[in-house]
mmCIF file of the protein (N, C-alpha, C, O) and its ligand, coordinates in Angstrom:
data_MODEL
# 
_entry.id   MODEL 
# 
loop_
_entity.id 
_entity.type 
_entity.pdbx_number_of_molecules 
1 polymer     1 
2 non-polymer 1 
# 
_entity_poly.entity_id                      1 
_entity_poly.type                           'polypeptide(L)' 
_entity_poly.nstd_linkage                   no 
_entity_poly.nstd_monomer                   no 
_entity_poly.pdbx_seq_one_letter_code       MRCPNCKSKNVGKIGGNLFFCRECFCEIKVKGDKFIIKLYDQEGRIKKVQYVI 
_entity_poly.pdbx_seq_one_letter_code_can   MRCPNCKSKNVGKIGGNLFFCRECFCEIKVKGDKFIIKLYDQEGRIKKVQYVI 
_entity_poly.pdbx_strand_id                 A 
# 
loop_
_entity_poly_seq.entity_id 
_entity_poly_seq.num 
_entity_poly_seq.mon_id 
_entity_poly_seq.hetero 
1 1  MET n 
1 2  ARG n 
1 3  CYS n 
1 4  PRO n 
1 5  ASN n 
1 6  CYS n 
1 7  LYS n 
1 8  SER n 
1 9  LYS n 
1 10 ASN n 
1 11 VAL n 
1 12 GLY n 
1 13 LYS n 
1 14 ILE n 
1 15 GLY n 
1 16 GLY n 
1 17 ASN n 
1 18 LEU n 
1 19 PHE n 
1 20 PHE n 
1 21 CYS n 
1 22 ARG n 
1 23 GLU n 
1 24 CYS n 
1 25 PHE n 
1 26 CYS n 
1 27 GLU n 
1 28 ILE n 
1 29 LYS n 
1 30 VAL n 
1 31 LYS n 
1 32 GLY n 
1 33 ASP n 
1 34 LYS n 
1 35 PHE n 
1 36 ILE n 
1 37 ILE n 
1 38 LYS n 
1 39 LEU n 
1 40 TYR n 
1 41 ASP n 
1 42 GLN n 
1 43 GLU n 
1 44 GLY n 
1 45 ARG n 
1 46 ILE n 
1 47 LYS n 
1 48 LYS n 
1 49 VAL n 
1 50 GLN n 
1 51 TYR n 
1 52 VAL n 
1 53 ILE n 
# 
loop_
_struct_asym.id 
_struct_asym.entity_id 
A 1 
B 2 
# 
loop_
_chem_comp.id 
_chem_comp.type 
_chem_comp.mon_nstd_flag 
ARG 'L-peptide linking' y 
ASN 'L-peptide linking' y 
ASP 'L-peptide linking' y 
CYS 'L-peptide linking' y 
GLN 'L-peptide linking' y 
GLU 'L-peptide linking' y 
GLY 'peptide linking'   y 
ILE 'L-peptide linking' y 
LEU 'L-peptide linking' y 
LYS 'L-peptide linking' y 
MET 'L-peptide linking' y 
PHE 'L-peptide linking' y 
PRO 'L-peptide linking' y 
SER 'L-peptide linking' y 
TYR 'L-peptide linking' y 
VAL 'L-peptide linking' y 
ZN  non-polymer         . 
# 
_pdbx_entity_nonpoly.entity_id   2 
_pdbx_entity_nonpoly.name        ? 
_pdbx_entity_nonpoly.comp_id     ZN 
# 
_pdbx_nonpoly_scheme.asym_id         B 
_pdbx_nonpoly_scheme.entity_id       2 
_pdbx_nonpoly_scheme.mon_id          ZN 
_pdbx_nonpoly_scheme.ndb_seq_num     1 
_pdbx_nonpoly_scheme.pdb_seq_num     101 
_pdbx_nonpoly_scheme.auth_seq_num    101 
_pdbx_nonpoly_scheme.pdb_mon_id      ZN 
_pdbx_nonpoly_scheme.auth_mon_id     ZN 
_pdbx_nonpoly_scheme.pdb_strand_id   A 
_pdbx_nonpoly_scheme.pdb_ins_code    . 
# 
loop_
_atom_site.group_PDB 
_atom_site.id 
_atom_site.type_symbol 
_atom_site.label_atom_id 
_atom_site.label_alt_id 
_atom_site.label_comp_id 
_atom_site.label_asym_id 
_atom_site.label_entity_id 
_atom_site.label_seq_id 
_atom_site.pdbx_PDB_ins_code 
_atom_site.Cartn_x 
_atom_site.Cartn_y 
_atom_site.Cartn_z 
_atom_site.occupancy 
_atom_site.B_iso_or_equiv 
_atom_site.pdbx_formal_charge 
_atom_site.auth_seq_id 
_atom_site.auth_comp_id 
_atom_site.auth_asym_id 
_atom_site.auth_atom_id 
_atom_site.pdbx_PDB_model_num 
ATOM   1   N  N  . MET A 1 1  ? 47.187 -63.445 -91.410  1.00 0.00 ? 1   MET A N  1 
ATOM   2   C  CA . MET A 1 1  ? 46.499 -63.755 -92.556  1.00 0.00 ? 1   MET A CA 1 
ATOM   3   C  C  . MET A 1 1  ? 46.505 -62.566 -93.555  1.00 0.00 ? 1   MET A C  1 
ATOM   4   O  O  . MET A 1 1  ? 46.762 -61.414 -93.203  1.00 0.00 ? 1   MET A O  1 
ATOM   5   N  N  . ARG A 1 2  ? 46.198 -62.933 -94.844  1.00 0.00 ? 2   ARG A N  1 
ATOM   6   C  CA . ARG A 1 2  ? 46.073 -61.905 -95.844  1.00 0.00 ? 2   ARG A CA 1 
ATOM   7   C  C  . ARG A 1 2  ? 44.627 -61.699 -96.195  1.00 0.00 ? 2   ARG A C  1 
ATOM   8   O  O  . ARG A 1 2  ? 43.810 -62.617 -96.111  1.00 0.00 ? 2   ARG A O  1 
ATOM   9   N  N  . CYS A 1 3  ? 44.318 -60.482 -96.590  1.00 0.00 ? 3   CYS A N  1 
ATOM   10  C  CA . CYS A 1 3  ? 42.925 -60.214 -97.125  1.00 0.00 ? 3   CYS A CA 1 
ATOM   11  C  C  . CYS A 1 3  ? 42.671 -60.979 -98.359  1.00 0.00 ? 3   CYS A C  1 
ATOM   12  O  O  . CYS A 1 3  ? 43.448 -60.855 -99.307  1.00 0.00 ? 3   CYS A O  1 
ATOM   13  N  N  . PRO A 1 4  ? 41.616 -61.785 -98.429  1.00 0.00 ? 4   PRO A N  1 
ATOM   14  C  CA . PRO A 1 4  ? 41.349 -62.448 -99.707  1.00 0.00 ? 4   PRO A CA 1 
ATOM   15  C  C  . PRO A 1 4  ? 40.885 -61.545 -100.827 1.00 0.00 ? 4   PRO A C  1 
ATOM   16  O  O  . PRO A 1 4  ? 40.865 -61.949 -101.990 1.00 0.00 ? 4   PRO A O  1 
ATOM   17  N  N  . ASN A 1 5  ? 40.514 -60.328 -100.484 1.00 0.00 ? 5   ASN A N  1 
ATOM   18  C  CA . ASN A 1 5  ? 40.045 -59.435 -101.493 1.00 0.00 ? 5   ASN A CA 1 
ATOM   19  C  C  . ASN A 1 5  ? 41.122 -58.603 -102.084 1.00 0.00 ? 5   ASN A C  1 
ATOM   20  O  O  . ASN A 1 5  ? 41.163 -58.450 -103.305 1.00 0.00 ? 5   ASN A O  1 
ATOM   21  N  N  . CYS A 1 6  ? 41.972 -58.070 -101.321 1.00 0.00 ? 6   CYS A N  1 
ATOM   22  C  CA . CYS A 1 6  ? 43.057 -57.175 -101.862 1.00 0.00 ? 6   CYS A CA 1 
ATOM   23  C  C  . CYS A 1 6  ? 44.430 -57.654 -101.603 1.00 0.00 ? 6   CYS A C  1 
ATOM   24  O  O  . CYS A 1 6  ? 45.401 -57.008 -101.997 1.00 0.00 ? 6   CYS A O  1 
ATOM   25  N  N  . LYS A 1 7  ? 44.550 -58.817 -100.924 1.00 0.00 ? 7   LYS A N  1 
ATOM   26  C  CA . LYS A 1 7  ? 45.818 -59.440 -100.621 1.00 0.00 ? 7   LYS A CA 1 
ATOM   27  C  C  . LYS A 1 7  ? 46.772 -58.692 -99.609  1.00 0.00 ? 7   LYS A C  1 
ATOM   28  O  O  . LYS A 1 7  ? 47.948 -59.005 -99.420  1.00 0.00 ? 7   LYS A O  1 
ATOM   29  N  N  . SER A 1 8  ? 46.098 -57.654 -98.981  1.00 0.00 ? 8   SER A N  1 
ATOM   30  C  CA . SER A 1 8  ? 46.955 -56.801 -98.017  1.00 0.00 ? 8   SER A CA 1 
ATOM   31  C  C  . SER A 1 8  ? 47.156 -57.656 -96.703  1.00 0.00 ? 8   SER A C  1 
ATOM   32  O  O  . SER A 1 8  ? 46.371 -58.543 -96.367  1.00 0.00 ? 8   SER A O  1 
ATOM   33  N  N  . LYS A 1 9  ? 48.217 -57.322 -96.038  1.00 0.00 ? 9   LYS A N  1 
ATOM   34  C  CA . LYS A 1 9  ? 48.478 -57.917 -94.777  1.00 0.00 ? 9   LYS A CA 1 
ATOM   35  C  C  . LYS A 1 9  ? 47.891 -57.045 -93.650  1.00 0.00 ? 9   LYS A C  1 
ATOM   36  O  O  . LYS A 1 9  ? 47.938 -57.448 -92.487  1.00 0.00 ? 9   LYS A O  1 
ATOM   37  N  N  . ASN A 1 10 ? 47.382 -55.951 -93.944  1.00 0.00 ? 10  ASN A N  1 
ATOM   38  C  CA . ASN A 1 10 ? 46.827 -54.964 -92.984  1.00 0.00 ? 10  ASN A CA 1 
ATOM   39  C  C  . ASN A 1 10 ? 45.468 -55.472 -92.451  1.00 0.00 ? 10  ASN A C  1 
ATOM   40  O  O  . ASN A 1 10 ? 44.466 -54.759 -92.515  1.00 0.00 ? 10  ASN A O  1 
ATOM   41  N  N  . VAL A 1 11 ? 45.451 -56.715 -91.925  1.00 0.00 ? 11  VAL A N  1 
ATOM   42  C  CA . VAL A 1 11 ? 44.182 -57.249 -91.405  1.00 0.00 ? 11  VAL A CA 1 
ATOM   43  C  C  . VAL A 1 11 ? 44.229 -57.424 -89.944  1.00 0.00 ? 11  VAL A C  1 
ATOM   44  O  O  . VAL A 1 11 ? 45.189 -57.972 -89.405  1.00 0.00 ? 11  VAL A O  1 
ATOM   45  N  N  . GLY A 1 12 ? 43.187 -56.959 -89.271  1.00 0.00 ? 12  GLY A N  1 
ATOM   46  C  CA . GLY A 1 12 ? 43.155 -57.048 -87.777  1.00 0.00 ? 12  GLY A CA 1 
ATOM   47  C  C  . GLY A 1 12 ? 41.954 -58.044 -87.490  1.00 0.00 ? 12  GLY A C  1 
ATOM   48  O  O  . GLY A 1 12 ? 40.977 -58.207 -88.221  1.00 0.00 ? 12  GLY A O  1 
ATOM   49  N  N  . LYS A 1 13 ? 42.212 -58.675 -86.294  1.00 0.00 ? 13  LYS A N  1 
ATOM   50  C  CA . LYS A 1 13 ? 41.214 -59.540 -85.763  1.00 0.00 ? 13  LYS A CA 1 
ATOM   51  C  C  . LYS A 1 13 ? 40.190 -58.805 -84.894  1.00 0.00 ? 13  LYS A C  1 
ATOM   52  O  O  . LYS A 1 13 ? 40.566 -58.108 -83.952  1.00 0.00 ? 13  LYS A O  1 
ATOM   53  N  N  . ILE A 1 14 ? 38.875 -58.961 -85.212  1.00 0.00 ? 14  ILE A N  1 
ATOM   54  C  CA . ILE A 1 14 ? 37.860 -58.279 -84.488  1.00 0.00 ? 14  ILE A CA 1 
ATOM   55  C  C  . ILE A 1 14 ? 37.015 -59.246 -83.713  1.00 0.00 ? 14  ILE A C  1 
ATOM   56  O  O  . ILE A 1 14 ? 36.157 -58.783 -82.961  1.00 0.00 ? 14  ILE A O  1 
ATOM   57  N  N  . GLY A 1 15 ? 37.164 -60.476 -83.816  1.00 0.00 ? 15  GLY A N  1 
ATOM   58  C  CA . GLY A 1 15 ? 36.355 -61.472 -83.140  1.00 0.00 ? 15  GLY A CA 1 
ATOM   59  C  C  . GLY A 1 15 ? 36.957 -62.832 -83.357  1.00 0.00 ? 15  GLY A C  1 
ATOM   60  O  O  . GLY A 1 15 ? 38.031 -62.970 -83.944  1.00 0.00 ? 15  GLY A O  1 
ATOM   61  N  N  . GLY A 1 16 ? 36.233 -63.870 -82.862  1.00 0.00 ? 16  GLY A N  1 
ATOM   62  C  CA . GLY A 1 16 ? 36.798 -65.283 -82.958  1.00 0.00 ? 16  GLY A CA 1 
ATOM   63  C  C  . GLY A 1 16 ? 37.202 -65.638 -84.365  1.00 0.00 ? 16  GLY A C  1 
ATOM   64  O  O  . GLY A 1 16 ? 38.348 -66.016 -84.612  1.00 0.00 ? 16  GLY A O  1 
ATOM   65  N  N  . ASN A 1 17 ? 36.255 -65.520 -85.307  1.00 0.00 ? 17  ASN A N  1 
ATOM   66  C  CA . ASN A 1 17 ? 36.598 -65.829 -86.716  1.00 0.00 ? 17  ASN A CA 1 
ATOM   67  C  C  . ASN A 1 17 ? 36.252 -64.679 -87.628  1.00 0.00 ? 17  ASN A C  1 
ATOM   68  O  O  . ASN A 1 17 ? 35.889 -64.873 -88.788  1.00 0.00 ? 17  ASN A O  1 
ATOM   69  N  N  . LEU A 1 18 ? 36.367 -63.491 -87.098  1.00 0.00 ? 18  LEU A N  1 
ATOM   70  C  CA . LEU A 1 18 ? 36.057 -62.226 -87.814  1.00 0.00 ? 18  LEU A CA 1 
ATOM   71  C  C  . LEU A 1 18 ? 37.314 -61.421 -87.923  1.00 0.00 ? 18  LEU A C  1 
ATOM   72  O  O  . LEU A 1 18 ? 38.053 -61.252 -86.953  1.00 0.00 ? 18  LEU A O  1 
ATOM   73  N  N  . PHE A 1 19 ? 37.565 -60.900 -89.169  1.00 0.00 ? 19  PHE A N  1 
ATOM   74  C  CA . PHE A 1 19 ? 38.691 -60.045 -89.335  1.00 0.00 ? 19  PHE A CA 1 
ATOM   75  C  C  . PHE A 1 19 ? 38.273 -58.826 -90.154  1.00 0.00 ? 19  PHE A C  1 
ATOM   76  O  O  . PHE A 1 19 ? 37.266 -58.837 -90.861  1.00 0.00 ? 19  PHE A O  1 
ATOM   77  N  N  . PHE A 1 20 ? 39.074 -57.789 -90.035  1.00 0.00 ? 20  PHE A N  1 
ATOM   78  C  CA . PHE A 1 20 ? 38.763 -56.562 -90.778  1.00 0.00 ? 20  PHE A CA 1 
ATOM   79  C  C  . PHE A 1 20 ? 39.976 -56.032 -91.511  1.00 0.00 ? 20  PHE A C  1 
ATOM   80  O  O  . PHE A 1 20 ? 41.023 -55.823 -90.898  1.00 0.00 ? 20  PHE A O  1 
ATOM   81  N  N  . CYS A 1 21 ? 39.857 -55.810 -92.816  1.00 0.00 ? 21  CYS A N  1 
ATOM   82  C  CA . CYS A 1 21 ? 40.924 -55.300 -93.628  1.00 0.00 ? 21  CYS A CA 1 
ATOM   83  C  C  . CYS A 1 21 ? 40.916 -53.799 -93.676  1.00 0.00 ? 21  CYS A C  1 
ATOM   84  O  O  . CYS A 1 21 ? 39.936 -53.202 -94.119  1.00 0.00 ? 21  CYS A O  1 
ATOM   85  N  N  . ARG A 1 22 ? 42.005 -53.159 -93.224  1.00 0.00 ? 22  ARG A N  1 
ATOM   86  C  CA . ARG A 1 22 ? 42.107 -51.733 -93.197  1.00 0.00 ? 22  ARG A CA 1 
ATOM   87  C  C  . ARG A 1 22 ? 42.433 -51.101 -94.550  1.00 0.00 ? 22  ARG A C  1 
ATOM   88  O  O  . ARG A 1 22 ? 42.383 -49.881 -94.707  1.00 0.00 ? 22  ARG A O  1 
ATOM   89  N  N  . GLU A 1 23 ? 42.753 -51.908 -95.476  1.00 0.00 ? 23  GLU A N  1 
ATOM   90  C  CA . GLU A 1 23 ? 43.107 -51.452 -96.849  1.00 0.00 ? 23  GLU A CA 1 
ATOM   91  C  C  . GLU A 1 23 ? 41.878 -51.185 -97.732  1.00 0.00 ? 23  GLU A C  1 
ATOM   92  O  O  . GLU A 1 23 ? 41.708 -50.130 -98.342  1.00 0.00 ? 23  GLU A O  1 
ATOM   93  N  N  . CYS A 1 24 ? 41.003 -52.272 -97.748  1.00 0.00 ? 24  CYS A N  1 
ATOM   94  C  CA . CYS A 1 24 ? 39.816 -52.133 -98.600  1.00 0.00 ? 24  CYS A CA 1 
ATOM   95  C  C  . CYS A 1 24 ? 38.498 -52.091 -97.760  1.00 0.00 ? 24  CYS A C  1 
ATOM   96  O  O  . CYS A 1 24 ? 37.403 -52.198 -98.313  1.00 0.00 ? 24  CYS A O  1 
ATOM   97  N  N  . PHE A 1 25 ? 38.626 -51.937 -96.464  1.00 0.00 ? 25  PHE A N  1 
ATOM   98  C  CA . PHE A 1 25 ? 37.514 -51.847 -95.582  1.00 0.00 ? 25  PHE A CA 1 
ATOM   99  C  C  . PHE A 1 25 ? 36.455 -52.912 -95.722  1.00 0.00 ? 25  PHE A C  1 
ATOM   100 O  O  . PHE A 1 25 ? 35.259 -52.655 -95.856  1.00 0.00 ? 25  PHE A O  1 
ATOM   101 N  N  . CYS A 1 26 ? 36.997 -54.184 -95.680  1.00 0.00 ? 26  CYS A N  1 
ATOM   102 C  CA . CYS A 1 26 ? 36.004 -55.263 -95.707  1.00 0.00 ? 26  CYS A CA 1 
ATOM   103 C  C  . CYS A 1 26 ? 36.081 -56.088 -94.483  1.00 0.00 ? 26  CYS A C  1 
ATOM   104 O  O  . CYS A 1 26 ? 37.125 -56.174 -93.836  1.00 0.00 ? 26  CYS A O  1 
ATOM   105 N  N  . GLU A 1 27 ? 35.020 -56.677 -94.168  1.00 0.00 ? 27  GLU A N  1 
ATOM   106 C  CA . GLU A 1 27 ? 34.944 -57.638 -93.011  1.00 0.00 ? 27  GLU A CA 1 
ATOM   107 C  C  . GLU A 1 27 ? 35.141 -59.091 -93.562  1.00 0.00 ? 27  GLU A C  1 
ATOM   108 O  O  . GLU A 1 27 ? 34.469 -59.496 -94.511  1.00 0.00 ? 27  GLU A O  1 
ATOM   109 N  N  . ILE A 1 28 ? 35.973 -59.769 -93.010  1.00 0.00 ? 28  ILE A N  1 
ATOM   110 C  CA . ILE A 1 28 ? 36.286 -61.134 -93.436  1.00 0.00 ? 28  ILE A CA 1 
ATOM   111 C  C  . ILE A 1 28 ? 35.875 -62.131 -92.395  1.00 0.00 ? 28  ILE A C  1 
ATOM   112 O  O  . ILE A 1 28 ? 36.371 -62.054 -91.271  1.00 0.00 ? 28  ILE A O  1 
ATOM   113 N  N  . LYS A 1 29 ? 34.980 -63.083 -92.698  1.00 0.00 ? 29  LYS A N  1 
ATOM   114 C  CA . LYS A 1 29 ? 34.486 -64.136 -91.791  1.00 0.00 ? 29  LYS A CA 1 
ATOM   115 C  C  . LYS A 1 29 ? 35.053 -65.449 -92.337  1.00 0.00 ? 29  LYS A C  1 
ATOM   116 O  O  . LYS A 1 29 ? 34.861 -65.850 -93.485  1.00 0.00 ? 29  LYS A O  1 
ATOM   117 N  N  . VAL A 1 30 ? 35.772 -66.081 -91.394  1.00 0.00 ? 30  VAL A N  1 
ATOM   118 C  CA . VAL A 1 30 ? 36.296 -67.422 -91.837  1.00 0.00 ? 30  VAL A CA 1 
ATOM   119 C  C  . VAL A 1 30 ? 35.328 -68.515 -91.394  1.00 0.00 ? 30  VAL A C  1 
ATOM   120 O  O  . VAL A 1 30 ? 34.996 -68.675 -90.219  1.00 0.00 ? 30  VAL A O  1 
ATOM   121 N  N  . LYS A 1 31 ? 34.910 -69.237 -92.392  1.00 0.00 ? 31  LYS A N  1 
ATOM   122 C  CA . LYS A 1 31 ? 33.902 -70.301 -92.033  1.00 0.00 ? 31  LYS A CA 1 
ATOM   123 C  C  . LYS A 1 31 ? 34.490 -71.553 -92.737  1.00 0.00 ? 31  LYS A C  1 
ATOM   124 O  O  . LYS A 1 31 ? 34.498 -71.692 -93.960  1.00 0.00 ? 31  LYS A O  1 
ATOM   125 N  N  . GLY A 1 32 ? 34.973 -72.435 -91.862  1.00 0.00 ? 32  GLY A N  1 
ATOM   126 C  CA . GLY A 1 32 ? 35.604 -73.616 -92.361  1.00 0.00 ? 32  GLY A CA 1 
ATOM   127 C  C  . GLY A 1 32 ? 36.783 -73.300 -93.273  1.00 0.00 ? 32  GLY A C  1 
ATOM   128 O  O  . GLY A 1 32 ? 37.764 -72.701 -92.834  1.00 0.00 ? 32  GLY A O  1 
ATOM   129 N  N  . ASP A 1 33 ? 36.694 -73.696 -94.530  1.00 0.00 ? 33  ASP A N  1 
ATOM   130 C  CA . ASP A 1 33 ? 37.687 -73.444 -95.450  1.00 0.00 ? 33  ASP A CA 1 
ATOM   131 C  C  . ASP A 1 33 ? 37.358 -72.306 -96.376  1.00 0.00 ? 33  ASP A C  1 
ATOM   132 O  O  . ASP A 1 33 ? 38.056 -72.073 -97.363  1.00 0.00 ? 33  ASP A O  1 
ATOM   133 N  N  . LYS A 1 34 ? 36.271 -71.577 -96.056  1.00 0.00 ? 34  LYS A N  1 
ATOM   134 C  CA . LYS A 1 34 ? 35.743 -70.510 -96.973  1.00 0.00 ? 34  LYS A CA 1 
ATOM   135 C  C  . LYS A 1 34 ? 35.867 -69.176 -96.231  1.00 0.00 ? 34  LYS A C  1 
ATOM   136 O  O  . LYS A 1 34 ? 35.895 -69.111 -95.002  1.00 0.00 ? 34  LYS A O  1 
ATOM   137 N  N  . PHE A 1 35 ? 35.939 -68.136 -97.028  1.00 0.00 ? 35  PHE A N  1 
ATOM   138 C  CA . PHE A 1 35 ? 35.866 -66.742 -96.506  1.00 0.00 ? 35  PHE A CA 1 
ATOM   139 C  C  . PHE A 1 35 ? 34.686 -66.142 -97.026  1.00 0.00 ? 35  PHE A C  1 
ATOM   140 O  O  . PHE A 1 35 ? 34.347 -66.278 -98.201  1.00 0.00 ? 35  PHE A O  1 
ATOM   141 N  N  . ILE A 1 36 ? 33.975 -65.401 -96.085  1.00 0.00 ? 36  ILE A N  1 
ATOM   142 C  CA . ILE A 1 36 ? 32.869 -64.543 -96.464  1.00 0.00 ? 36  ILE A CA 1 
ATOM   143 C  C  . ILE A 1 36 ? 33.302 -63.128 -96.287  1.00 0.00 ? 36  ILE A C  1 
ATOM   144 O  O  . ILE A 1 36 ? 33.685 -62.702 -95.198  1.00 0.00 ? 36  ILE A O  1 
ATOM   145 N  N  . ILE A 1 37 ? 33.238 -62.392 -97.388  1.00 0.00 ? 37  ILE A N  1 
ATOM   146 C  CA . ILE A 1 37 ? 33.792 -61.047 -97.409  1.00 0.00 ? 37  ILE A CA 1 
ATOM   147 C  C  . ILE A 1 37 ? 32.637 -60.019 -97.565  1.00 0.00 ? 37  ILE A C  1 
ATOM   148 O  O  . ILE A 1 37 ? 31.877 -60.077 -98.532  1.00 0.00 ? 37  ILE A O  1 
ATOM   149 N  N  . LYS A 1 38 ? 32.521 -59.095 -96.615  1.00 0.00 ? 38  LYS A N  1 
ATOM   150 C  CA . LYS A 1 38 ? 31.542 -58.041 -96.717  1.00 0.00 ? 38  LYS A CA 1 
ATOM   151 C  C  . LYS A 1 38 ? 32.266 -56.752 -97.053  1.00 0.00 ? 38  LYS A C  1 
ATOM   152 O  O  . LYS A 1 38 ? 33.103 -56.308 -96.268  1.00 0.00 ? 38  LYS A O  1 
ATOM   153 N  N  . LEU A 1 39 ? 32.003 -56.191 -98.084  1.00 0.00 ? 39  LEU A N  1 
ATOM   154 C  CA . LEU A 1 39 ? 32.591 -54.800 -98.442  1.00 0.00 ? 39  LEU A CA 1 
ATOM   155 C  C  . LEU A 1 39 ? 31.604 -53.797 -98.056  1.00 0.00 ? 39  LEU A C  1 
ATOM   156 O  O  . LEU A 1 39 ? 30.410 -53.965 -98.301  1.00 0.00 ? 39  LEU A O  1 
ATOM   157 N  N  . TYR A 1 40 ? 32.081 -52.702 -97.428  1.00 0.00 ? 40  TYR A N  1 
ATOM   158 C  CA . TYR A 1 40 ? 31.218 -51.577 -96.991  1.00 0.00 ? 40  TYR A CA 1 
ATOM   159 C  C  . TYR A 1 40 ? 31.562 -50.397 -97.812  1.00 0.00 ? 40  TYR A C  1 
ATOM   160 O  O  . TYR A 1 40 ? 32.677 -50.230 -98.305  1.00 0.00 ? 40  TYR A O  1 
ATOM   161 N  N  . ASP A 1 41 ? 30.479 -49.514 -97.953  1.00 0.00 ? 41  ASP A N  1 
ATOM   162 C  CA . ASP A 1 41 ? 30.725 -48.191 -98.616  1.00 0.00 ? 41  ASP A CA 1 
ATOM   163 C  C  . ASP A 1 41 ? 31.027 -47.210 -97.575  1.00 0.00 ? 41  ASP A C  1 
ATOM   164 O  O  . ASP A 1 41 ? 31.137 -47.619 -96.419  1.00 0.00 ? 41  ASP A O  1 
ATOM   165 N  N  . GLN A 1 42 ? 31.190 -45.851 -97.861  1.00 0.00 ? 42  GLN A N  1 
ATOM   166 C  CA . GLN A 1 42 ? 31.563 -44.857 -96.918  1.00 0.00 ? 42  GLN A CA 1 
ATOM   167 C  C  . GLN A 1 42 ? 30.482 -44.652 -95.868  1.00 0.00 ? 42  GLN A C  1 
ATOM   168 O  O  . GLN A 1 42 ? 30.778 -44.153 -94.783  1.00 0.00 ? 42  GLN A O  1 
ATOM   169 N  N  . GLU A 1 43 ? 29.296 -45.003 -96.142  1.00 0.00 ? 43  GLU A N  1 
ATOM   170 C  CA . GLU A 1 43 ? 28.182 -44.786 -95.084  1.00 0.00 ? 43  GLU A CA 1 
ATOM   171 C  C  . GLU A 1 43 ? 27.988 -46.036 -94.295  1.00 0.00 ? 43  GLU A C  1 
ATOM   172 O  O  . GLU A 1 43 ? 27.048 -46.118 -93.504  1.00 0.00 ? 43  GLU A O  1 
ATOM   173 N  N  . GLY A 1 44 ? 28.808 -46.984 -94.466  1.00 0.00 ? 44  GLY A N  1 
ATOM   174 C  CA . GLY A 1 44 ? 28.740 -48.201 -93.652  1.00 0.00 ? 44  GLY A CA 1 
ATOM   175 C  C  . GLY A 1 44 ? 27.787 -49.204 -94.073  1.00 0.00 ? 44  GLY A C  1 
ATOM   176 O  O  . GLY A 1 44 ? 27.472 -50.123 -93.318  1.00 0.00 ? 44  GLY A O  1 
ATOM   177 N  N  . ARG A 1 45 ? 27.294 -49.074 -95.279  1.00 0.00 ? 45  ARG A N  1 
ATOM   178 C  CA . ARG A 1 45 ? 26.343 -50.030 -95.688  1.00 0.00 ? 45  ARG A CA 1 
ATOM   179 C  C  . ARG A 1 45 ? 26.961 -51.057 -96.486  1.00 0.00 ? 45  ARG A C  1 
ATOM   180 O  O  . ARG A 1 45 ? 27.927 -50.753 -97.185  1.00 0.00 ? 45  ARG A O  1 
ATOM   181 N  N  . ILE A 1 46 ? 26.510 -52.271 -96.467  1.00 0.00 ? 46  ILE A N  1 
ATOM   182 C  CA . ILE A 1 46 ? 27.115 -53.385 -97.128  1.00 0.00 ? 46  ILE A CA 1 
ATOM   183 C  C  . ILE A 1 46 ? 26.966 -53.201 -98.619  1.00 0.00 ? 46  ILE A C  1 
ATOM   184 O  O  . ILE A 1 46 ? 25.856 -53.061 -99.132  1.00 0.00 ? 46  ILE A O  1 
ATOM   185 N  N  . LYS A 1 47 ? 28.093 -53.200 -99.315  1.00 0.00 ? 47  LYS A N  1 
ATOM   186 C  CA . LYS A 1 47 ? 28.139 -52.940 -100.725 1.00 0.00 ? 47  LYS A CA 1 
ATOM   187 C  C  . LYS A 1 47 ? 28.079 -54.277 -101.535 1.00 0.00 ? 47  LYS A C  1 
ATOM   188 O  O  . LYS A 1 47 ? 27.434 -54.372 -102.579 1.00 0.00 ? 47  LYS A O  1 
ATOM   189 N  N  . LYS A 1 48 ? 28.761 -55.255 -101.010 1.00 0.00 ? 48  LYS A N  1 
ATOM   190 C  CA . LYS A 1 48 ? 28.937 -56.439 -101.728 1.00 0.00 ? 48  LYS A CA 1 
ATOM   191 C  C  . LYS A 1 48 ? 29.269 -57.534 -100.771 1.00 0.00 ? 48  LYS A C  1 
ATOM   192 O  O  . LYS A 1 48 ? 30.035 -57.289 -99.839  1.00 0.00 ? 48  LYS A O  1 
ATOM   193 N  N  . VAL A 1 49 ? 28.734 -58.773 -100.931 1.00 0.00 ? 49  VAL A N  1 
ATOM   194 C  CA . VAL A 1 49 ? 29.116 -59.913 -100.183 1.00 0.00 ? 49  VAL A CA 1 
ATOM   195 C  C  . VAL A 1 49 ? 29.691 -60.946 -101.140 1.00 0.00 ? 49  VAL A C  1 
ATOM   196 O  O  . VAL A 1 49 ? 29.138 -61.270 -102.191 1.00 0.00 ? 49  VAL A O  1 
ATOM   197 N  N  . GLN A 1 50 ? 30.817 -61.428 -100.707 1.00 0.00 ? 50  GLN A N  1 
ATOM   198 C  CA . GLN A 1 50 ? 31.540 -62.315 -101.658 1.00 0.00 ? 50  GLN A CA 1 
ATOM   199 C  C  . GLN A 1 50 ? 31.923 -63.551 -100.966 1.00 0.00 ? 50  GLN A C  1 
ATOM   200 O  O  . GLN A 1 50 ? 32.259 -63.471 -99.784  1.00 0.00 ? 50  GLN A O  1 
ATOM   201 N  N  . TYR A 1 51 ? 31.912 -64.698 -101.571 1.00 0.00 ? 51  TYR A N  1 
ATOM   202 C  CA . TYR A 1 51 ? 32.254 -65.961 -101.060 1.00 0.00 ? 51  TYR A CA 1 
ATOM   203 C  C  . TYR A 1 51 ? 33.610 -66.420 -101.722 1.00 0.00 ? 51  TYR A C  1 
ATOM   204 O  O  . TYR A 1 51 ? 33.672 -66.489 -102.950 1.00 0.00 ? 51  TYR A O  1 
ATOM   205 N  N  . VAL A 1 52 ? 34.615 -66.710 -100.997 1.00 0.00 ? 52  VAL A N  1 
ATOM   206 C  CA . VAL A 1 52 ? 35.816 -67.204 -101.543 1.00 0.00 ? 52  VAL A CA 1 
ATOM   207 C  C  . VAL A 1 52 ? 36.128 -68.526 -100.945 1.00 0.00 ? 52  VAL A C  1 
ATOM   208 O  O  . VAL A 1 52 ? 36.144 -68.668 -99.722  1.00 0.00 ? 52  VAL A O  1 
ATOM   209 N  N  . ILE A 1 53 ? 36.390 -69.545 -101.807 1.00 0.00 ? 53  ILE A N  1 
ATOM   210 C  CA . ILE A 1 53 ? 36.779 -70.796 -101.325 1.00 0.00 ? 53  ILE A CA 1 
ATOM   211 C  C  . ILE A 1 53 ? 38.306 -70.994 -101.391 1.00 0.00 ? 53  ILE A C  1 
ATOM   212 O  O  . ILE A 1 53 ? 38.809 -72.048 -101.002 1.00 0.00 ? 53  ILE A O  1 
HETATM 213 ZN ZN . ZN  B 2 .  ? 41.476 -56.009 -98.239  1.00 0.00 2 101 ZN  A ZN 1 
# 
C-alpha cells in the first residue's frame, strides 16, 4: 500500500490494520474504506490526526 499522506511506498505493517510510514513518520489505520492518519512530532507526540476517505 501507499501512504495516503505522502504517497510513499515505504510503509510497513505494524498490526492487523495498522501501518507506519517511514517517510513522513505517520501511523495509518485502515478502517473500512477510510484511513485515519496520525502524524507524530520528534518527541513522539501526536501532531495531527487526519481522516482520508
Ligand atoms: Zn508518508
